[in-house]
TIVEX-123181 format. One line per field, with one value per residue (C-alpha): chain; residue number from 1; residue in three letters; x, y, z. Coordinates in Angstrom, 2 decimals, padded with zeros to 5 digits. Example, Ala and Ser with C-alpha at 12.3 -4.5 7.8 and 13.67 -1.06 7.14 Angstrom:
unit	c(A_A)
pos	c(1_2)
code	c(Ala_Ser)
x	c(012.30_013.67)
y	c(-004.50_-001.06)
z	c(007.80_007.14)
END
This chain:
unit	c(A_A_A_A_A_A_A_A_A_A_A_A_A_A_A_A_A_A_A_A_A_A_A_A_A_A_A_A_A_A_A_A_A_A_A_A_A_A_A_A_A_A_A_A_A_A_A_A_A_A_A_A_A_A_A_A_A_A_A_A_A_A_A_A_A_A_A_A_A_A_A_A_A_A_A_A_A_A_A_A_A_A_A_A_A_A_A_A_A_A_A_A_A_A_A_A_A_A_A_A_A_A_A_A_A_A_A_A_A_A_A_A_A_A_A_A_A_A_A_A_A_A_A_A_A_A_A_A_A_A_A_A_A_A_A_A_A_A_A_A_A_A_A_A_A_A_A_A_A_A_A_A_A_A_A_A_A_A_A_A_A_A_A_A_A_A_A_A_A_A_A_A_A_A_A_A_A_A_A_A_A_A_A_A_A_A_A_A_A_A_A_A_A_A_A_A_A_A_A_A_A_A_A_A_A_A_A_A_A_A_A_A_A_A_A_A_A_A_A_A_A_A_A_A_A_A_A_A_A_A_A_A_A_A_A_A_A_A_A_A_A_A_A_A_A_A_A_A_A_A_A_A_A_A_A_A_A_A_A_A_A_A_A_A_A_A_A_A_A_A_A_A_A_A_A_A_A_A_A_A_A_A_A_A_A_A_A_A_A_A_A_A_A_A_A_A_A_A_A_A_A_A_A_A_A_A_A_A_A_A_A_A_A_A_A_A_A_A_A_A_A_A_A_A_A_A_A_A_A_A_A_A_A_A_A_A_A_A_A_A_A_A_A_A_A_A_A_A_A_A_A_A_A_A_A_A_A_A_A_A_A_A_A_A_A_A_A_A_A_A_A_A_A_A_A_A_A_A_A_A_A_A_A_A_A_A_A_A_A_A_A_A_A_A_A_A_A_A_A_A_A_A_A_A_A_A_A_A_A_A_A_A_A_A_A_A_A_A_A_A_A_A_A_A_A_A_A_A_A_A_A_A_A_A_A_A_A_A_A_A_A_A_A_A_A_A_A_A_A_A_A_A_A_A_A_A_A_A_A_A_A_A_A_A_A_A_A_A_A_A_A_A_A_A_A_A_A_A_A_A_A_A_A_A_A_A_A_A_A_A_A_A_A_A_A_A_A)
pos	c(1_2_3_4_5_6_7_8_9_10_11_12_13_14_15_16_17_18_19_20_21_22_23_24_25_26_27_28_29_30_31_32_33_34_35_36_37_38_39_40_41_42_43_44_45_46_47_48_49_50_51_52_53_54_55_56_57_58_59_60_61_62_63_64_65_66_67_68_69_70_71_72_73_74_75_76_77_78_79_80_81_82_83_84_85_86_87_88_89_90_91_92_93_94_95_96_97_98_99_100_101_102_103_104_105_106_107_108_109_110_111_112_113_114_115_116_117_118_119_120_121_122_123_124_125_126_127_128_129_130_131_132_133_134_135_136_137_138_139_140_141_142_143_144_145_146_147_148_149_150_151_152_153_154_155_156_157_158_159_160_161_162_163_164_165_166_167_168_169_170_171_172_173_174_175_176_177_178_179_180_181_182_183_184_185_186_187_188_189_190_191_192_193_194_195_196_197_198_199_200_201_202_203_204_205_206_207_208_209_210_211_212_213_214_215_216_217_218_219_220_221_222_223_224_225_226_227_228_229_230_231_232_233_234_235_236_237_238_239_240_241_242_243_244_245_246_247_248_249_250_251_252_253_254_255_256_257_258_259_260_261_262_263_264_265_266_267_268_269_270_271_272_273_274_275_276_277_278_279_280_281_282_283_284_285_286_287_288_289_290_291_292_293_294_295_296_297_298_299_300_301_302_303_304_305_306_307_308_309_310_311_312_313_314_315_316_317_318_319_320_321_322_323_324_325_326_327_328_329_330_331_332_333_334_335_336_337_338_339_340_341_342_343_344_345_346_347_348_349_350_351_352_353_354_355_356_357_358_359_360_361_362_363_364_365_366_367_368_369_370_371_372_373_374_375_376_377_378_379_380_381_382_383_384_385_386_387_388_389_390_391_392_393_394_395_396_397_398_399_400_401_402_403_404_405_406_407_408_409_410_411_412_413_414_415_416_417_418_419_420_421_422_423_424_425_426_427_428_429_430_431_432_433_434_435_436_437_438_439_440_441_442_443_444_445_446_447_448_449_450_451_452_453_454_455_456_457_458_459_460_461_462_463_464_465_466_467_468_469_470_471_472_473_474_475_476_477_478_479_480_481_482_483_484_485_486_487_488_489_490_491_492_493_494_495_496_497)
code	c(Met_Asn_Lys_Ser_Glu_Asp_Tyr_Leu_Arg_Gln_Phe_Phe_Ile_Ile_Leu_Phe_Ala_His_Lys_Arg_Phe_Met_Leu_Trp_Val_Gly_Thr_Ala_Phe_Thr_Leu_Ala_Ala_Val_Ala_Val_Ala_Tyr_Leu_Phe_Pro_Pro_Val_Tyr_Glu_Val_Ser_Gly_Leu_Ile_Leu_Val_Lys_Ser_Lys_Lys_Ile_Glu_Leu_Pro_Pro_Glu_His_Pro_Gly_Glu_Arg_Ala_Asn_Ser_Arg_Ser_Val_Leu_Pro_Pro_Ser_Arg_Glu_Asp_Val_Leu_Ser_Glu_Ile_Arg_Ile_Val_Arg_Ser_Arg_Glu_Leu_Ile_Asn_Arg_Thr_Ala_Gln_Asp_Leu_Ile_Ala_Lys_Asn_Ala_Ile_Pro_Asp_Glu_Glu_Gln_Asn_Asp_Ser_Ala_Phe_Lys_Val_Trp_Ile_Lys_Ser_His_Ala_Lys_Gln_Ala_Leu_Val_Gly_Leu_Gly_Leu_Leu_Gln_Asp_Leu_Asn_Leu_Ser_Pro_Thr_Glu_Lys_Leu_Val_Arg_Ser_Ile_Glu_Glu_Asp_Leu_Glu_Ala_Ile_Val_Val_Pro_Gly_Ser_Asn_Val_Ile_Glu_Leu_Arg_Leu_Met_Ser_Ala_Asp_Pro_Lys_Val_Gly_Ala_Thr_Ile_Ile_Asn_Thr_Val_Met_Glu_Gln_Tyr_Leu_Arg_Tyr_Arg_Leu_Met_Ile_Phe_Ser_Ser_Gln_Ser_Ser_Glu_Glu_Val_Phe_Ala_Gly_His_Tyr_Asp_Arg_Tyr_Met_Ala_Gln_Ile_Gln_Ala_Leu_Glu_Gln_Gln_Lys_Val_Asn_Leu_Leu_Arg_Gln_His_Ser_Ile_Thr_Val_Ser_Asp_Ser_Thr_Gly_Glu_Asn_Gln_Thr_Leu_Met_Ile_Asn_Ala_Ile_Val_Ala_Glu_Leu_Gln_Val_Leu_Glu_Asp_Asp_Met_Tyr_Arg_Gln_Glu_Arg_Thr_Leu_Glu_Phe_Leu_Gly_Gly_Leu_Ala_Ala_Arg_Tyr_Asn_Ala_Gln_Gly_Asn_Gly_Asn_Met_Glu_Pro_Ile_Ser_Tyr_Ser_Phe_Ser_Asn_Pro_Glu_Leu_Asn_Ala_Phe_Asn_Gln_Asn_Leu_Asn_Glu_Leu_Leu_Phe_Ser_Tyr_Thr_Gln_Ala_Met_Lys_Asn_Tyr_Lys_Arg_Ser_Ser_Pro_Val_Val_Leu_Gln_Leu_Gln_Lys_Gln_Ile_Val_Glu_Thr_Arg_Arg_Asn_Ile_Leu_Val_Leu_Ile_Asn_Asn_Asp_Ile_Ala_Thr_Arg_Gln_Asn_Asp_Leu_Ala_Thr_Gln_Arg_Thr_Leu_Val_Gln_Arg_Lys_Arg_Glu_Gln_Leu_Glu_Glu_Leu_Arg_Thr_Ser_Asn_Ile_Glu_Leu_Ala_Ala_Thr_Lys_Met_Glu_Leu_Asp_Arg_Ile_Glu_Glu_Ala_Ile_Arg_Leu_Tyr_Arg_Gln_Asn_Leu_Glu_Thr_Phe_Phe_Thr_Ala_Arg_Glu_Asp_Ser_Lys_Ile_Glu_Lys_Glu_Ser_Glu_Leu_Ala_Arg_Met_Ala_Asn_Val_Gln_Val_Phe_Asn_Trp_Ala_Thr_Pro_Pro_Asp_Arg_Pro_Ala_Phe_Pro_Asn_Lys_Met_Leu_Val_Ile_Pro_Leu_Gly_Val_Ile_Thr_Gly_Leu_Val_Leu_Ala_Phe_Ser_Leu_Ala_Cys_Ile_Arg_Glu_Ile_Phe_Asp_His_Thr_Phe_Lys_Thr_Pro_Glu_Gln_Val_Glu_Arg_Tyr_Leu_Gly_Leu_Pro_Val_Ile_Gly_Ser_Ile_Pro_Glu_Asn_Lys_Arg_Leu_Ala_Arg_Glu_Val)
x	c(-093.53_-090.85_-088.41_-085.47_-087.80_-088.83_-085.23_-084.56_-087.58_-086.47_-082.97_-084.40_-086.81_-083.84_-081.80_-084.32_-085.66_-082.17_-080.55_-079.80_-078.22_-076.22_-075.05_-073.81_-072.04_-070.35_-069.46_-067.77_-065.87_-064.69_-063.62_-061.75_-059.89_-059.16_-057.86_-055.64_-054.30_-053.42_-052.67_-051.08_-047.20_-045.84_-043.59_-041.28_-040.06_-036.41_-034.89_-031.63_-030.67_-027.69_-026.94_-025.49_-023.49_-022.23_-019.22_-015.96_-013.54_-010.01_-009.60_-006.25_-004.22_-004.47_-000.87_002.27_003.18_-000.46_-002.04_-005.11_-008.51_-011.03_-014.51_-018.08_-019.37_-021.47_-024.61_-025.36_-027.56_-030.47_-028.04_-025.64_-028.29_-029.57_-026.03_-025.64_-029.00_-027.63_-024.43_-026.52_-028.72_-025.73_-025.36_-021.58_-022.38_-025.32_-022.98_-020.39_-023.07_-024.41_-020.76_-020.16_-023.35_-022.67_-019.10_-020.38_-023.11_-025.56_-028.40_-030.12_-031.09_-034.88_-034.89_-032.94_-035.85_-038.44_-039.97_-039.50_-043.14_-042.71_-039.49_-041.36_-044.33_-042.04_-039.99_-043.09_-044.72_-041.71_-041.53_-045.06_-044.66_-041.53_-043.46_-046.24_-043.84_-044.83_-041.36_-037.83_-035.69_-032.71_-029.95_-028.58_-025.86_-026.62_-024.91_-026.94_-030.11_-029.51_-028.37_-031.64_-033.65_-031.98_-032.43_-036.26_-036.80_-034.33_-035.81_-033.78_-035.76_-035.01_-036.77_-038.83_-037.33_-033.88_-030.55_-031.29_-031.49_-033.66_-033.05_-036.05_-036.13_-039.08_-038.22_-040.07_-037.23_-036.53_-032.97_-032.06_-033.46_-031.52_-028.35_-028.81_-029.34_-026.40_-024.26_-025.51_-024.50_-021.15_-020.47_-021.65_-019.15_-016.29_-017.36_-017.96_-014.58_-013.06_-014.84_-014.48_-010.92_-008.47_-005.81_-007.84_-010.41_-007.78_-006.73_-010.23_-011.01_-007.65_-008.42_-011.86_-010.22_-007.61_-010.17_-012.55_-009.50_-008.47_-012.10_-012.33_-008.90_-010.15_-013.43_-011.58_-009.24_-012.19_-013.81_-010.61_-010.43_-014.04_-013.53_-010.34_-012.13_-015.10_-013.13_-015.91_-016.21_-018.39_-020.28_-024.03_-024.06_-022.37_-025.61_-027.58_-025.19_-025.40_-029.18_-029.08_-026.79_-029.11_-032.14_-030.29_-029.11_-032.66_-034.06_-031.23_-031.82_-035.43_-034.78_-032.18_-034.60_-037.38_-035.04_-033.84_-037.37_-038.17_-035.12_-036.11_-039.67_-038.21_-035.69_-038.56_-040.63_-037.89_-036.87_-040.55_-040.73_-037.47_-038.55_-041.97_-040.75_-037.84_-040.59_-042.64_-039.82_-039.23_-042.80_-044.09_-045.58_-046.87_-045.45_-043.52_-045.84_-043.43_-041.60_-037.99_-035.77_-032.93_-032.96_-031.59_-034.05_-036.85_-035.52_-035.44_-038.93_-040.27_-038.65_-040.21_-043.67_-043.22_-042.20_-045.05_-047.50_-045.95_-046.15_-049.83_-050.48_-048.31_-050.50_-053.54_-052.09_-049.58_-049.42_-047.52_-044.94_-044.39_-040.80_-042.15_-043.65_-040.77_-038.42_-040.64_-040.67_-036.82_-036.52_-038.94_-037.15_-033.85_-035.03_-036.78_-033.61_-031.62_-034.34_-033.96_-030.32_-030.55_-033.07_-030.71_-027.85_-030.10_-031.00_-027.33_-026.66_-029.50_-028.45_-025.09_-026.65_-028.91_-026.02_-024.33_-027.41_-028.00_-024.34_-024.94_-028.18_-026.44_-023.68_-026.10_-027.96_-024.78_-023.72_-027.25_-026.84_-023.40_-024.57_-027.66_-025.36_-022.97_-025.68_-026.88_-023.25_-022.87_-026.04_-024.80_-021.39_-023.08_-025.22_-022.02_-020.26_-023.21_-023.15_-019.46_-019.84_-022.60_-020.36_-017.45_-019.74_-021.01_-017.43_-016.20_-018.90_-017.81_-014.26_-014.92_-016.85_-014.07_-011.38_-013.30_-013.77_-010.06_-009.09_-011.52_-010.20_-006.75_-008.02_-010.24_-007.79_-007.22_-010.89_-012.77_-012.49_-013.42_-016.73_-017.41_-020.17_-019.50_-021.91_-022.44_-024.58_-026.48_-029.14_-028.24_-030.94_-032.46_-035.03_-038.54_-040.80_-044.05_-044.62_-045.31_-048.06_-050.52_-050.97_-053.58_-054.49_-055.37_-056.54_-059.17_-060.87_-060.74_-062.29_-065.00_-065.92_-065.65_-067.85_-070.51_-070.51_-070.51_-073.34_-075.51_-074.74_-075.81_-078.81_-079.78_-079.30_-081.49_-084.11_-083.89_-084.72_-087.25_-090.76_-092.61_-094.64_-092.98_-095.35_-099.11_-098.20_-096.81_-099.93_-102.00_-099.48_-099.09_-102.37_-104.78_-106.54_-107.48_-105.73_-107.93_-105.20_-102.01_-100.45_-096.71_-094.75_-093.69_-090.98_-090.83_-094.62_-094.34_-091.68_-093.59_-096.75)
y	c(041.08_038.73_039.33_040.54_043.21_044.18_044.74_046.72_048.88_049.51_050.35_053.12_054.29_054.88_056.33_058.90_059.67_060.40_061.70_065.08_063.61_061.13_063.88_065.90_063.09_061.70_065.25_065.99_062.75_063.40_066.93_065.49_063.06_065.80_068.02_065.16_064.50_068.08_069.76_066.98_067.26_064.81_061.99_060.34_056.73_056.43_052.99_051.28_047.65_045.56_042.09_039.42_037.23_033.79_032.95_032.31_029.95_028.84_025.24_023.72_022.59_018.91_018.59_020.39_023.50_024.06_027.51_027.55_027.76_030.34_029.01_030.20_027.02_028.16_030.21_032.79_031.58_033.45_033.81_035.71_038.08_038.70_039.45_041.95_043.69_043.94_045.59_048.16_048.86_048.96_052.13_052.45_052.55_054.95_057.27_057.17_057.99_060.99_062.30_062.05_063.83_066.68_066.97_067.33_069.73_067.56_067.85_071.28_072.85_072.87_075.46_077.93_077.94_078.28_081.70_083.32_082.58_078.86_078.49_080.24_077.81_074.69_075.89_076.58_073.42_071.43_073.07_072.26_068.58_068.41_070.11_067.53_064.63_063.57_064.39_064.10_067.26_065.81_068.25_066.25_067.11_067.54_064.31_062.34_063.97_062.89_059.39_058.99_060.33_057.71_054.93_055.71_056.13_053.56_050.12_047.16_044.14_041.09_041.12_037.84_034.99_036.55_037.57_041.28_043.73_046.66_049.88_052.17_055.75_057.89_061.51_064.78_065.85_063.24_064.59_064.47_060.93_059.76_061.31_059.60_056.17_056.46_057.67_054.61_052.21_053.83_053.72_050.12_049.03_050.61_049.45_045.90_045.67_046.92_044.31_041.39_042.01_039.82_042.47_045.27_043.43_042.76_046.40_047.52_045.44_046.39_050.06_049.71_047.79_050.47_053.34_051.67_050.78_054.41_055.62_053.06_054.40_058.00_057.33_055.28_058.30_060.64_058.44_058.49_062.37_062.67_060.58_062.47_065.73_065.02_062.69_060.10_056.38_054.70_052.80_053.22_053.74_057.19_058.92_057.12_058.12_061.72_061.47_060.04_062.82_065.43_063.91_063.75_067.42_068.44_066.87_068.25_071.67_071.51_070.96_073.64_076.14_075.34_075.64_079.04_080.29_079.17_081.01_084.16_084.16_083.66_086.54_088.68_087.88_088.19_091.55_092.84_091.55_093.34_096.54_096.51_095.92_098.52_101.12_100.53_101.30_100.22_100.65_097.76_095.02_092.67_089.18_087.97_085.26_083.31_079.99_080.50_077.78_079.08_077.48_080.52_082.78_080.32_080.50_084.28_084.48_081.98_084.05_087.30_085.67_084.59_088.15_089.74_087.34_088.33_091.96_091.55_089.90_092.59_095.37_093.92_094.01_096.93_100.41_101.36_103.26_100.37_098.85_095.39_096.78_098.85_095.96_093.78_096.45_096.72_092.99_092.93_095.91_094.14_090.73_092.31_094.08_090.80_089.06_091.80_091.61_087.80_088.27_090.63_088.12_085.43_087.57_088.30_084.53_083.57_086.20_084.69_081.21_082.45_084.09_080.75_078.98_081.19_080.66_076.85_077.11_079.11_076.61_073.79_075.61_076.14_072.59_071.45_073.69_072.34_068.76_069.42_071.02_068.19_065.70_067.36_067.40_063.78_062.81_064.66_062.92_059.56_060.18_061.16_058.04_055.84_057.53_056.86_053.29_052.62_054.09_051.97_048.77_049.49_050.23_046.99_045.07_046.62_045.99_042.33_042.28_043.64_041.67_038.42_039.70_040.39_037.18_035.49_037.52_036.17_032.69_032.90_035.27_032.92_031.53_034.74_035.79_032.22_032.43_036.03_036.66_039.24_042.07_044.64_047.66_047.33_050.03_053.31_055.57_058.20_060.89_059.61_061.74_060.99_060.94_057.69_059.44_061.01_059.10_061.33_058.52_056.23_058.63_060.49_057.44_055.56_058.59_058.81_055.15_055.34_058.46_056.77_053.55_055.66_057.94_054.93_053.12_056.26_056.66_053.00_053.74_056.81_054.83_052.15_054.77_056.75_055.68_058.00_056.70_057.10_055.20_054.42_050.65_051.38_053.01_049.97_047.44_049.07_050.80_048.50_051.56_051.82_054.58_056.56_059.04_060.64_064.05_064.17_066.41_069.75_071.25_074.40_075.10_074.51_077.15_079.66_079.11)
z	c(024.17_025.27_028.10_025.82_024.25_027.79_028.76_025.58_026.32_029.85_028.58_026.31_028.92_031.41_028.57_027.50_031.15_032.32_029.17_030.55_033.89_031.64_029.43_032.39_034.14_030.86_029.91_033.33_033.26_029.80_030.68_033.63_031.40_028.99_031.83_033.04_029.49_028.73_032.12_034.18_034.21_031.77_032.99_030.49_030.74_029.54_029.08_028.16_027.46_028.70_027.21_029.45_027.22_027.62_029.99_028.51_030.06_029.03_028.41_029.11_026.10_025.07_024.14_025.55_023.54_022.44_023.09_025.46_023.59_024.71_024.02_025.01_026.60_029.43_028.80_031.62_034.38_036.10_039.05_036.72_035.51_039.03_040.12_037.30_038.41_041.96_040.78_038.74_041.77_044.19_046.21_045.29_041.65_042.01_044.20_041.49_038.94_040.96_041.52_037.69_036.86_039.29_038.14_034.54_035.70_033.72_036.29_036.37_039.67_039.89_042.55_040.45_037.97_040.45_041.38_044.78_045.74_044.73_046.72_049.80_049.45_049.33_052.30_054.56_053.46_054.28_057.77_058.42_057.48_059.73_062.56_062.26_062.19_058.70_057.31_058.56_058.56_056.70_055.59_052.63_050.28_046.65_045.96_048.55_047.25_043.70_044.96_046.77_043.73_041.29_043.80_044.02_040.22_038.68_037.93_036.59_035.36_033.10_029.81_029.82_027.93_027.49_029.15_028.65_031.50_030.92_032.84_033.26_034.78_035.21_034.73_034.04_031.65_028.93_028.18_031.79_032.21_029.11_030.49_033.92_032.24_029.96_032.93_034.96_032.18_031.68_035.37_035.38_032.82_034.72_038.20_037.03_035.46_038.61_040.77_038.52_037.42_039.09_039.09_040.77_042.95_045.65_045.52_045.80_048.75_050.27_049.85_051.49_054.29_054.94_054.65_057.27_059.51_059.52_060.13_063.11_064.61_064.18_065.98_068.73_069.16_069.27_071.92_074.09_073.73_074.75_077.87_078.87_078.22_080.56_082.91_083.00_082.44_080.07_082.79_082.92_086.71_086.37_085.27_087.87_090.58_089.57_089.60_093.09_094.31_092.74_094.57_097.92_097.44_096.57_099.72_101.88_100.42_101.17_104.84_104.93_103.34_105.70_108.62_107.21_106.79_110.34_111.69_109.78_111.21_114.85_114.33_113.10_116.16_118.68_117.17_117.34_120.98_122.12_120.23_121.94_125.37_124.98_123.99_127.03_129.44_133.10_134.21_132.05_134.32_131.66_131.52_128.44_126.96_124.90_125.27_124.39_123.09_125.18_128.62_130.37_128.91_129.93_133.39_133.60_132.00_134.62_137.41_135.86_135.91_139.54_140.46_138.48_140.38_143.85_142.68_141.96_145.48_147.24_145.57_147.08_150.72_150.55_149.28_146.24_148.27_150.59_150.77_149.76_146.55_145.69_146.19_144.02_141.31_141.33_140.98_138.12_136.28_136.77_135.64_132.55_131.75_131.90_129.70_127.09_127.10_126.70_123.88_122.12_122.53_121.21_118.25_117.52_117.69_115.53_112.98_112.84_112.43_109.71_107.81_108.05_106.95_104.00_102.93_103.22_101.14_098.49_098.25_098.07_095.24_093.39_093.81_092.66_089.51_088.97_089.25_086.82_084.35_084.67_084.33_081.07_079.75_080.79_078.95_075.98_076.16_076.57_073.40_071.53_072.87_071.87_068.37_068.15_069.36_066.78_064.04_065.13_065.11_061.53_060.42_061.97_060.22_056.90_057.82_058.33_055.12_053.06_054.86_053.91_050.35_050.10_051.42_049.04_046.18_047.00_046.93_043.88_042.02_038.99_038.75_039.09_035.45_034.41_036.20_035.04_032.56_029.91_029.42_026.51_026.19_022.96_023.26_024.77_026.24_023.95_025.00_024.19_022.02_024.05_027.80_029.45_031.41_030.45_027.16_025.42_022.91_025.87_028.63_026.56_024.99_028.31_030.01_027.49_027.79_031.60_031.67_029.50_031.68_034.82_033.65_032.68_035.91_037.90_035.75_036.63_040.39_040.11_038.30_041.04_043.80_041.62_042.59_040.08_037.15_033.76_031.41_031.35_031.61_035.12_036.26_035.11_036.57_040.07_040.59_038.67_037.03_033.50_031.62_029.34_028.13_029.29_028.85_028.56_030.83_029.20_031.37_029.21_029.65_033.29_033.57_031.60_033.71)
END
């Protein structure tokens, strides 16, 4: 047996050994292709054609009195065709198309046809994507939504080997797609005539110039009103100064609050001390063990301690009724009374100071809150000012662009039409009969072929990793044992047993 016969034998061995597996894989892939072909939402490709014709220039008369001859002498260049494509794809043209479609009510509202459950699913899915940061929450107008949809789906290409521009649009509704393509081409002819016309181009540029100038003036007035309303400057140091003031007030407020809490604890202690010694009466001979911040109180307290010490020594040498002891008792009672009076005066003074301190702390808190609120308002104002500045910058760029274009249109007013290439729509869009995807005649056969190839490939892979013996020749080849006979596997009999 030669090598080719051996390969063919191996092929049939694999084919019959894994026929059930190959059948399942091929059938599954074929069913998937059929499901895609019949269940996938159809997408239609709508197209229209625009022809870019030769340029026409007027030749001057050869003799006086003769009329100028209009001749097609210059074929359109590649730059001319690309310029036409840029016009078709321009935002202004697509915006005009969207406004025209909405005015004619030519685009159905998809959400009106959706069920309440489908609208609920879309809304919550959008909120989830926005929450995850995968989608921007843009509140766009219907016109802006339609403009973005047309920009994404519209394709303008040059037909190879020709001066023909083909417009393609993928749409789920063929009639809507044809309407959009035809409206784009209609607006293209009007917009192009307006741009290239020597009579209207200057007016168009002047109108855009005046419009942007008015918008810039309105934004500048809005900026001035905003600055007057908040009484701030545009300097970047304003926010930094307020932040420094807030930090300073926070530090000062912390010191004041700590001092206030310390005074409250001191008042609480002094009040308890005065109440305790008042309750004990004149017979109390205990010293006041407290270091007062008032020098006068400290002096009386030291005098009291000395009298108490003298009283203790006198009690050791004299009787309680002796004149010396009675005199010391009288001095102690008088000194203690003076100390309690001074303590009460100190308490009253500290209470007044504490009230003043609380008022100051409250004012600082209010000032801090006002500064924080003002800082937030300042940040919001600066953000609004930055937005206005950015808008003014963009408008000034557009203003310069249209100013330059207006001046160029004045200079090239006579030569613009001479360099203009004529265009003509020679194939308007019509709704196609069959969708571009899925194409059943292509998807199903391709799915069947791919399923067969995939099934055989997977069967070969299984055969490579399968180490069981399939034929008697494999037993003799790998084990070196003679085969007397073999019994084929009967799976039905094995299941019955």
